[in-house]
N, C-alpha and C positions, 0 to 999 in steps of 0.2 A: 692512480692511490688503486692499494687492491682493497676490492668487498668481502666482508664479513662472510661466514659463509652462514647458514639458517641454524638456527638451532632446532631443536628436536619442538618446544612451544610453539613456536614462529609456525612450522611447518605443520603440525598440527592446527596452529588458527587457519591458515590457509585452507586447506582442504577440505577441516569440517562443515564448513558450508555448502561444500561441493556433495562431500558424502550424505547430510543432511539432505540434499534437494535431492539427488538421483535414488535412496532411499523412499522417498516423499513421493515422485511421481510411478515409480515400481509398484507402493502400494496403490496408488489409485488406478496404475493400469491391472494389476488383479484384480481389485473389486471390480472394476467397469466390465472387465472381460467376465468375470463368474456372474456377476448377478444380471436377473433381464431387467427388463422394464418395471415392473411392480416392485421390487426390491429398490431401484434404484430412486424413482420416486419418491418412496416410501422414508431412505437413506435423507434423498435431498430435502423433504417438507421443511424438517426440522433448520435445518443448516440455511435456508432461503430467510427463514422467517430470523434466526439472528444475525444476517447479513444485512436486513431491511432495518433494523432498530439497532445498528449500529451504525449503517449506512443515513438514519433519518438522525440520530444523534450525533456525526458526524457533520453534518449538514447543519443544523443547530449551531454547535459550537464555532463550526464559519463564519457561518454569520455573525455569533458576537465578538472573533477575531475582526472579522472585516469591520465593524464596527467603532473597536478600538484602533487598531489600525487608520481608520478614517480621522476618529478624535486627534490620536496621536499628530497625522500630517494636519490636520487642518492650525493646533494647537504649537507645533515646530518653530514657527517664525522665520526666522533665519538660518536656524541652522539646519547645514544639509544632512548630517550624518543622523538626525531622526527625519528628517523626510526621506530619505532614501532606505531606514529601515521601514517605513511606512510604504515605502514602494514593493519592498521585498517582501513584508508580509500576506500583501495582496494578492501577490506575483504565485508566492506559494501557495495559501489557501485556495486559491482559483487550481491551480496545478492537480493540489491533494484532492476538491473536488471532481475534477475532470475526470483522474482517476480513480475514484470511488463509485461514480454514477457509471462510466465506463466498464468497468469489470465485468457486470452479466455481459454484455453486449461480448466483449472478448472471446468471454468460457463459450457462450450460444457458436462463436464465428468458427471456432478451436473443435468444438464439439458433432459442428456437421460436417467436419470436412472428415 
C-alpha cells in the first residue's frame, strides 16, 4: 500500500520544533560568546531564582501526587488497573524529580567542557 505524501501542515509541524531548537541554541551561543563573566552572572541570577522556585514548587506537587498515588494503591483492593495506574504515577513522579533536580548538574557539566 502506498503511503500518502505529507501535507504542508504536517511538514511544518515536523520542522517547527527543530527550527525553534536551532534558533534557541544559536541565541545561547551568541549570548555566551558576547558576554563576559559579569554579564553572564547578572543574567543568570534571576534565572536561577526562578528555577529554584519552580524546582521547589514541583517537589511539593510531586509529594502530593505521591501521596495520592499511595492512597490510590492502598484503596485499589483487587482492581489491577488502579494498582498499575498508581505504580505508573509513582514512577513518573520519580523520573520527573530526577530530571528537575539533575538539570543544574547537567548544565554545569556541559558548560565546563
